[in-house]
MOPAC internal coordinates of N, CA, C and O (Angstrom, degrees):
PM7 1SCF
backbone

  N    0.0000 0     0.00 0     0.00 0    0    0    0
  C    1.4481 1     0.00 0     0.00 0    1    0    0
  C    1.5252 1   107.19 1     0.00 0    2    1    0
  O    1.2310 1   121.24 1   -43.93 1    3    2    1
  N    1.3173 1   115.23 1   136.07 1    3    2    1
  C    1.4532 1   120.19 1  -178.00 1    5    3    2
  C    1.5162 1   112.39 1   -77.50 1    6    5    3
  O    1.2310 1   121.36 1   -16.07 1    7    6    5
  N    1.3147 1   115.01 1   163.93 1    7    6    5
  C    1.4642 1   121.05 1  -179.57 1    9    7    6
  C    1.5239 1   110.57 1   -64.07 1   10    9    7
  O    1.2310 1   120.33 1   141.20 1   11   10    9
  N    1.3268 1   116.97 1   -38.80 1   11   10    9
  C    1.4666 1   119.64 1   180.00 1   13   11   10
  C    1.5318 1   110.57 1   -62.45 1   14   13   11
  O    1.2310 1   120.38 1   135.26 1   15   14   13
  N    1.3253 1   116.88 1   -44.74 1   15   14   13
  C    1.4672 1   120.58 1   179.42 1   17   15   14
  C    1.5228 1   110.63 1   -62.37 1   18   17   15
  O    1.2310 1   120.86 1   139.69 1   19   18   17
  N    1.3124 1   115.96 1   -40.31 1   19   18   17
  C    1.4678 1   120.18 1   177.97 1   21   19   18
  C    1.5212 1   110.86 1   -63.54 1   22   21   19
  O    1.2310 1   120.92 1   136.20 1   23   22   21
  N    1.2949 1   115.84 1   -43.80 1   23   22   21
  C    1.4596 1   120.79 1   179.91 1   25   23   22
  C    1.5260 1   111.00 1   -60.91 1   26   25   23
  O    1.2310 1   120.26 1   136.79 1   27   26   25
  N    1.3342 1   117.12 1   -43.21 1   27   26   25
  C    1.4682 1   121.50 1   178.92 1   29   27   26
  C    1.5230 1   110.25 1   -62.75 1   30   29   27
  O    1.2310 1   120.69 1   137.51 1   31   30   29
  N    1.3442 1   116.29 1   -42.49 1   31   30   29
  C    1.4700 1   119.72 1   179.59 1   33   31   30
  C    1.5247 1   111.07 1   -63.19 1   34   33   31
  O    1.2310 1   120.56 1   136.07 1   35   34   33
  N    1.3234 1   116.53 1   -43.93 1   35   34   33
  C    1.4649 1   119.82 1  -179.20 1   37   35   34
  C    1.5273 1   111.54 1   -66.59 1   38   37   35
  O    1.2310 1   120.70 1   141.96 1   39   38   37
  N    1.3232 1   116.26 1   -38.04 1   39   38   37
  C    1.4681 1   119.65 1   179.87 1   41   39   38
  C    1.5260 1   111.67 1   -64.53 1   42   41   39
  O    1.2310 1   120.52 1   153.89 1   43   42   41
  N    1.3346 1   116.61 1   -26.11 1   43   42   41
  C    1.4632 1   120.57 1   179.68 1   45   43   42
  C    1.5285 1   111.56 1   -73.83 1   46   45   43
  O    1.2310 1   120.27 1   164.62 1   47   46   45
  N    1.3137 1   117.09 1   -15.38 1   47   46   45
  C    1.4675 1   121.47 1  -179.05 1   49   47   46
  C    1.5244 1   110.15 1   -94.06 1   50   49   47
  O    1.2310 1   121.38 1   -23.40 1   51   50   49
  N    1.3447 1   114.96 1   156.60 1   51   50   49
  C    1.4693 1   117.39 1   173.29 1   53   51   50
  C    1.5234 1   108.62 1   -75.85 1   54   53   51
  O    1.2310 1   120.14 1    -9.97 1   55   54   53
  N    1.3090 1   117.33 1   170.03 1   55   54   53
  C    1.4666 1   122.56 1  -173.42 1   57   55   54
  C    1.5314 1   112.49 1   -57.68 1   58   57   55
  O    1.2310 1   119.88 1   135.72 1   59   58   57
  N    1.3243 1   117.84 1   -44.28 1   59   58   57
  C    1.4695 1   120.27 1   179.68 1   61   59   58
  C    1.5278 1   111.28 1   -63.68 1   62   61   59
  O    1.2310 1   120.79 1   139.03 1   63   62   61
  N    1.3241 1   116.09 1   -40.97 1   63   62   61
  C    1.4612 1   119.95 1   179.14 1   65   63   62
  C    1.5296 1   110.68 1   -67.59 1   66   65   63
  O    1.2310 1   120.34 1   144.39 1   67   66   65
  N    1.3334 1   116.96 1   -35.61 1   67   66   65
  C    1.4648 1   120.21 1   176.06 1   69   67   66
  C    1.5239 1   109.97 1   -60.59 1   70   69   67
  O    1.2310 1   120.94 1   131.60 1   71   70   69
  N    1.3287 1   115.80 1   -48.40 1   71   70   69
  C    1.4686 1   120.36 1  -179.03 1   73   71   70
  C    1.5250 1   110.83 1   -62.49 1   74   73   71
  O    1.2310 1   120.47 1   137.59 1   75   74   73
  N    1.3240 1   116.70 1   -42.41 1   75   74   73
  C    1.4654 1   120.20 1   179.94 1   77   75   74
  C    1.5280 1   110.97 1   -64.32 1   78   77   75
  O    1.2310 1   120.53 1   139.35 1   79   78   77
  N    1.3305 1   116.59 1   -40.65 1   79   78   77
  C    1.4648 1   120.93 1  -179.95 1   81   79   78
  C    1.5251 1   110.78 1   -65.54 1   82   81   79
  O    1.2310 1   120.82 1   135.58 1   83   82   81
  N    1.3106 1   116.04 1   -44.42 1   83   82   81
  C    1.4703 1   120.49 1   179.16 1   85   83   82
  C    1.5283 1   110.41 1   -65.34 1   86   85   83
  O    1.2310 1   120.13 1   137.64 1   87   86   85
  N    1.3199 1   117.35 1   -42.36 1   87   86   85
  C    1.4668 1   121.12 1   179.01 1   89   87   86
  C    1.5256 1   110.90 1   -62.44 1   90   89   87
  O    1.2310 1   120.34 1   138.56 1   91   90   89
  N    1.3253 1   116.96 1   -41.44 1   91   90   89
  C    1.4666 1   120.64 1   179.05 1   93   91   90
  C    1.5259 1   110.49 1   -64.71 1   94   93   91
  O    1.2310 1   120.25 1   137.98 1   95   94   93
  N    1.3270 1   117.12 1   -42.02 1   95   94   93
  C    1.4622 1   121.11 1   178.08 1   97   95   94
  C    1.5324 1   110.61 1   -60.00 1   98   97   95
  O    1.2310 1   121.16 1   132.10 1   99   98   97
  N    1.3274 1   115.39 1   -47.90 1   99   98   97
  C    1.4706 1   119.93 1  -179.48 1  101   99   98
  C    1.5257 1   110.54 1   -62.50 1  102  101   99
  O    1.2310 1   120.12 1   138.34 1  103  102  101
  N    1.3295 1   117.38 1   -41.66 1  103  102  101
  C    1.4650 1   120.85 1   179.45 1  105  103  102
  C    1.5273 1   110.72 1   -62.65 1  106  105  103
  O    1.2310 1   120.30 1   138.02 1  107  106  105
  N    1.3321 1   117.03 1   -41.98 1  107  106  105
  C    1.4679 1   120.44 1   178.16 1  109  107  106
  C    1.5251 1   111.26 1   -62.81 1  110  109  107
  O    1.2310 1   120.49 1   139.53 1  111  110  109
  N    1.3267 1   116.67 1   -40.47 1  111  110  109
  C    1.4660 1   120.41 1   177.84 1  113  111  110
  C    1.5303 1   110.81 1   -64.84 1  114  113  111
  O    1.2310 1   120.52 1   137.67 1  115  114  113
  N    1.3216 1   116.62 1   -42.33 1  115  114  113
  C    1.4671 1   120.60 1   178.15 1  117  115  114
  C    1.5238 1   111.33 1   -62.81 1  118  117  115
  O    1.2310 1   120.63 1   136.94 1  119  118  117
  N    1.3288 1   116.40 1   -43.06 1  119  118  117
  C    1.4648 1   120.14 1   179.02 1  121  119  118
  C    1.5237 1   111.17 1   -60.91 1  122  121  119
  O    1.2310 1   120.64 1   137.37 1  123  122  121
  N    1.3286 1   116.38 1   -42.63 1  123  122  121
  C    1.4671 1   120.32 1   179.21 1  125  123  122
  C    1.5282 1   110.79 1   -63.15 1  126  125  123
  O    1.2310 1   120.27 1   138.13 1  127  126  125
  N    1.3287 1   117.09 1   -41.87 1  127  126  125
  C    1.4662 1   120.52 1   179.21 1  129  127  126
  C    1.5273 1   111.27 1   -67.87 1  130  129  127
  O    1.2310 1   120.19 1   143.12 1  131  130  129
  N    1.3180 1   117.25 1   -36.88 1  131  130  129
  C    1.4729 1   120.35 1   177.10 1  133  131  130
  C    1.5223 1   110.87 1   -63.90 1  134  133  131
  O    1.2310 1   120.47 1   140.51 1  135  134  133
  N    1.3399 1   116.71 1   -39.49 1  135  134  133
  C    1.4627 1   120.25 1   177.45 1  137  135  134
  C    1.5229 1   110.74 1   -62.73 1  138  137  135
  O    1.2310 1   120.32 1   136.91 1  139  138  137
  N    1.3249 1   117.00 1   -43.09 1  139  138  137
  C    1.4660 1   120.88 1   177.62 1  141  139  138
  C    1.5260 1   110.58 1   -61.26 1  142  141  139
  O    1.2310 1   120.91 1   135.55 1  143  142  141
  N    1.3191 1   115.86 1   -44.45 1  143  142  141
  C    1.4574 1   120.79 1  -179.66 1  145  143  142
  C    1.5244 1   111.31 1   -63.46 1  146  145  143
  O    1.2310 1   120.33 1   138.30 1  147  146  145
  N    1.3250 1   116.97 1   -41.70 1  147  146  145
  C    1.4642 1   120.95 1   178.38 1  149  147  146
  C    1.5228 1   110.44 1   -62.57 1  150  149  147
  O    1.2310 1   120.32 1   139.20 1  151  150  149
  N    1.3256 1   117.00 1   -40.80 1  151  150  149
  C    1.4583 1   120.80 1   178.88 1  153  151  150
  C    1.5268 1   111.08 1   -65.50 1  154  153  151
  O    1.2310 1   120.42 1   136.23 1  155  154  153
  N    1.3191 1   116.81 1   -43.77 1  155  154  153
  C    1.4656 1   120.18 1   177.36 1  157  155  154
  C    1.5224 1   111.39 1   -62.26 1  158  157  155
  O    1.2310 1   120.32 1   139.83 1  159  158  157
  N    1.3213 1   117.00 1   -40.17 1  159  158  157
  C    1.4646 1   121.27 1   178.64 1  161  159  158
  C    1.5273 1   110.27 1   -63.98 1  162  161  159
  O    1.2310 1   120.77 1   137.20 1  163  162  161
  N    1.3302 1   116.13 1   -42.80 1  163  162  161
  C    1.4608 1   120.61 1   179.43 1  165  163  162
  C    1.5248 1   110.42 1   -63.09 1  166  165  163
  O    1.2310 1   120.45 1   135.37 1  167  166  165
  N    1.3258 1   116.75 1   -44.63 1  167  166  165
  C    1.4612 1   120.46 1   179.00 1  169  167  166
  C    1.5220 1   110.86 1   -63.87 1  170  169  167
  O    1.2310 1   120.63 1   140.54 1  171  170  169
  N    1.3323 1   116.39 1   -39.46 1  171  170  169
  C    1.4598 1   120.78 1   179.66 1  173  171  170
  C    1.5122 1   112.46 1   -65.17 1  174  173  171
  O    1.2310 1   120.23 1   144.43 1  175  174  173
  N    1.3238 1   117.17 1   -35.57 1  175  174  173
  C    1.4599 1   119.93 1  -179.64 1  177  175  174
  C    1.5205 1   111.27 1   -76.37 1  178  177  175
  O    1.2310 1   120.05 1   156.59 1  179  178  177
  N    1.3326 1   117.50 1   -23.41 1  179  178  177
  C    1.4598 1   120.82 1   178.67 1  181  179  178
  C    1.5253 1   111.82 1   -84.26 1  182  181  179
  O    1.2310 1   120.02 1   157.29 1  183  182  181
  N    1.3149 1   117.57 1   -22.71 1  183  182  181
  C    1.4600 1   120.96 1  -173.89 1  185  183  182
  C    1.5358 1   113.31 1   -60.18 1  186  185  183
  O    1.2310 1   118.32 1   134.37 1  187  186  185
  N    1.3466 1   120.81 1   -45.63 1  187  186  185
  C    1.4704 1   118.35 1   179.81 1  189  187  186
  C    1.5299 1   112.77 1   -59.56 1  190  189  187
  O    1.2310 1   120.16 1   141.36 1  191  190  189
  N    1.3295 1   117.30 1   -38.64 1  191  190  189
  C    1.4643 1   120.25 1   178.55 1  193  191  190
  C    1.5256 1   110.72 1   -65.61 1  194  193  191
  O    1.2310 1   120.46 1   138.44 1  195  194  193
  N    1.3224 1   116.73 1   -41.56 1  195  194  193
  C    1.4645 1   120.04 1   178.36 1  197  195  194
  C    1.5263 1   110.88 1   -63.57 1  198  197  195
  O    1.2310 1   120.36 1   140.70 1  199  198  197
  N    1.3329 1   116.92 1   -39.30 1  199  198  197
  C    1.4650 1   120.32 1   178.21 1  201  199  198
  C    1.5263 1   111.17 1   -65.96 1  202  201  199
  O    1.2310 1   120.06 1   140.79 1  203  202  201
  N    1.3345 1   117.49 1   -39.21 1  203  202  201
  C    1.4709 1   120.46 1   176.94 1  205  203  202
  C    1.5244 1   110.57 1   -62.40 1  206  205  203
  O    1.2310 1   120.72 1   135.53 1  207  206  205
  N    1.3369 1   116.23 1   -44.47 1  207  206  205
  C    1.4644 1   120.12 1   179.37 1  209  207  206
  C    1.5231 1   110.85 1   -62.98 1  210  209  207
  O    1.2310 1   120.62 1   137.76 1  211  210  209
  N    1.3272 1   116.43 1   -42.24 1  211  210  209
  C    1.4601 1   120.33 1   179.78 1  213  211  210
  C    1.5305 1   110.27 1   -63.51 1  214  213  211
  O    1.2310 1   120.34 1   137.27 1  215  214  213
  N    1.3253 1   116.95 1   -42.73 1  215  214  213
  C    1.4593 1   120.77 1   178.47 1  217  215  214
  C    1.5200 1   111.78 1   -62.73 1  218  217  215
  O    1.2310 1   120.43 1   138.46 1  219  218  217
  N    1.3307 1   116.78 1   -41.54 1  219  218  217
  C    1.4623 1   120.92 1   178.75 1  221  219  218
  C    1.5268 1   110.57 1   -64.45 1  222  221  219
  O    1.2310 1   120.32 1   140.15 1  223  222  221
  N    1.3254 1   117.00 1   -39.85 1  223  222  221
  C    1.4655 1   120.53 1   178.59 1  225  223  222
  C    1.5249 1   110.81 1   -65.75 1  226  225  223
  O    1.2310 1   120.37 1   138.05 1  227  226  225
  N    1.3299 1   116.89 1   -41.95 1  227  226  225
  C    1.4641 1   120.21 1   178.82 1  229  227  226
  C    1.5260 1   110.60 1   -64.59 1  230  229  227
  O    1.2310 1   120.66 1   138.91 1  231  230  229
  N    1.3321 1   116.34 1   -41.09 1  231  230  229
  C    1.4572 1   120.24 1   178.66 1  233  231  230
  C    1.5254 1   110.31 1   -61.66 1  234  233  231
  O    1.2310 1   120.61 1   134.93 1  235  234  233
  N    1.3359 1   116.44 1   -45.07 1  235  234  233
  C    1.4605 1   120.55 1  -179.64 1  237  235  234
  C    1.5270 1   110.93 1   -63.58 1  238  237  235
  O    1.2310 1   120.26 1   138.84 1  239  238  237
  N    1.3217 1   117.11 1   -41.16 1  239  238  237
  C    1.4606 1   120.89 1   178.31 1  241  239  238
  C    1.5276 1   110.66 1   -62.66 1  242  241  239
  O    1.2310 1   120.13 1   135.20 1  243  242  241
  N    1.3202 1   117.36 1   -44.80 1  243  242  241
  C    1.4671 1   120.69 1   177.86 1  245  243  242
  C    1.5213 1   111.36 1   -63.52 1  246  245  243
  O    1.2310 1   120.39 1   140.55 1  247  246  245
  N    1.3331 1   116.87 1   -39.45 1  247  246  245
  C    1.4633 1   121.09 1   178.65 1  249  247  246
  C    1.5247 1   110.29 1   -62.32 1  250  249  247
  O    1.2310 1   120.64 1   136.59 1  251  250  249
  N    1.3357 1   116.38 1   -43.41 1  251  250  249
  C    1.4633 1   120.45 1   179.69 1  253  251  250
  C    1.5250 1   111.11 1   -66.88 1  254  253  251
  O    1.2310 1   120.26 1   139.74 1  255  254  253
  N    1.3260 1   117.11 1   -40.26 1  255  254  253
  C    1.4637 1   120.37 1   178.17 1  257  255  254
  C    1.5227 1   110.36 1   -64.16 1  258  257  255
  O    1.2310 1   121.26 1   139.42 1  259  258  257
  N    1.3095 1   115.20 1   -40.58 1  259  258  257
  C    1.4612 1   120.83 1   179.38 1  261  259  258
  C    1.5300 1   110.24 1   -63.96 1  262  261  259
  O    1.2310 1   120.47 1   136.37 1  263  262  261
  N    1.3248 1   116.71 1   -43.63 1  263  262  261
  C    1.4627 1   120.86 1   179.39 1  265  263  262
  C    1.5305 1   110.45 1   -65.42 1  266  265  263
  O    1.2310 1   120.22 1   140.81 1  267  266  265
  N    1.3189 1   117.19 1   -39.19 1  267  266  265
  C    1.4635 1   120.77 1   179.99 1  269  267  266
  C    1.5281 1   111.47 1   -69.16 1  270  269  267
  O    1.2310 1   120.23 1   153.29 1  271  270  269
  N    1.3251 1   117.17 1   -26.71 1  271  270  269
  C    1.4611 1   121.30 1  -179.56 1  273  271  270
  C    1.5206 1   111.62 1   -81.21 1  274  273  271
  O    1.2310 1   119.57 1   177.60 1  275  274  273
  N    1.2943 1   118.42 1    -2.40 1  275  274  273
  C    1.4529 1   120.29 1   175.75 1  277  275  274
  C    1.5042 1   114.67 1   101.27 1  278  277  275
  O    1.2310 1   120.04 1  -159.97 1  279  278  277
  N    1.2876 1   117.52 1    20.03 1  279  278  277
  C    1.4542 1   119.94 1   174.42 1  281  279  278
  C    1.5079 1   112.89 1    97.03 1  282  281  279
  O    1.2310 1   122.01 1    20.54 1  283  282  281
  N    1.2916 1   113.76 1  -159.46 1  283  282  281
  C    1.4540 1   121.76 1  -172.56 1  285  283  282
  C    1.5155 1   111.91 1   -78.59 1  286  285  283
  O    1.2310 1   120.96 1   -33.01 1  287  286  285
  N    1.3124 1   115.77 1   146.99 1  287  286  285
  C    1.4582 1   120.22 1   174.41 1  289  287  286
  C    1.5201 1   109.92 1   -69.19 1  290  289  287
  O    1.2310 1   120.35 1   157.73 1  291  290  289
  N    1.3235 1   116.93 1   -22.27 1  291  290  289
  C    1.4609 1   120.36 1  -179.70 1  293  291  290
  C    1.5245 1   111.34 1   -70.27 1  294  293  291
  O    1.2310 1   119.67 1   163.52 1  295  294  293
  N    1.3310 1   118.24 1   -16.48 1  295  294  293
  C    1.4573 1   119.65 1  -178.52 1  297  295  294
  C    1.5315 1   111.54 1   -80.00 1  298  297  295
  O    1.2310 1   120.55 1   166.32 1  299  298  297
  N    1.3181 1   116.56 1   -13.68 1  299  298  297
  C    1.4619 1   119.30 1   177.17 1  301  299  298
  C    1.5223 1   109.71 1   -78.19 1  302  301  299
  O    1.2310 1   121.83 1   -34.97 1  303  302  301
  N    1.2956 1   114.10 1   145.03 1  303  302  301
  C    1.4563 1   118.46 1   176.21 1  305  303  302
  C    1.5193 1   108.15 1  -101.31 1  306  305  303
  O    1.2310 1   120.86 1   -42.08 1  307  306  305
  N    1.3153 1   115.97 1   137.92 1  307  306  305
  C    1.4695 1   117.89 1   178.81 1  309  307  306
  C    1.5184 1   110.73 1   -63.63 1  310  309  307
  O    1.2310 1   121.28 1   -36.01 1  311  310  309
  N    1.3163 1   115.16 1   143.99 1  311  310  309
  C    1.4600 1   118.97 1   179.47 1  313  311  310
  C    1.5193 1   109.36 1   -80.80 1  314  313  311
  O    1.2310 1   120.90 1   -38.33 1  315  314  313
  N    1.3373 1   115.88 1   141.67 1  315  314  313
  C    1.4828 1   119.17 1  -177.50 1  317  315  314
  C    1.5017 1   113.60 1   -72.75 1  318  317  315
  O    1.2310 1   120.10 1   180.00 1  319  318  317

């Protein structure tokens, strides 16, 4: 809805109704922003745990690859 249409709608209301309409609009905008903020906070608090899990999975994968390759490179003896 354009600004002109909004202005016409508000002008059709009495002063108290204008204030109530504007207050309701602002409250709805605040509620939407609070929901976004709560979601971002939730995602932020989950991120360290996800990173720990990812690191543990990578470590396990490397350990398995290392075991499948025949162990440590340090166990080989240099050829003379």
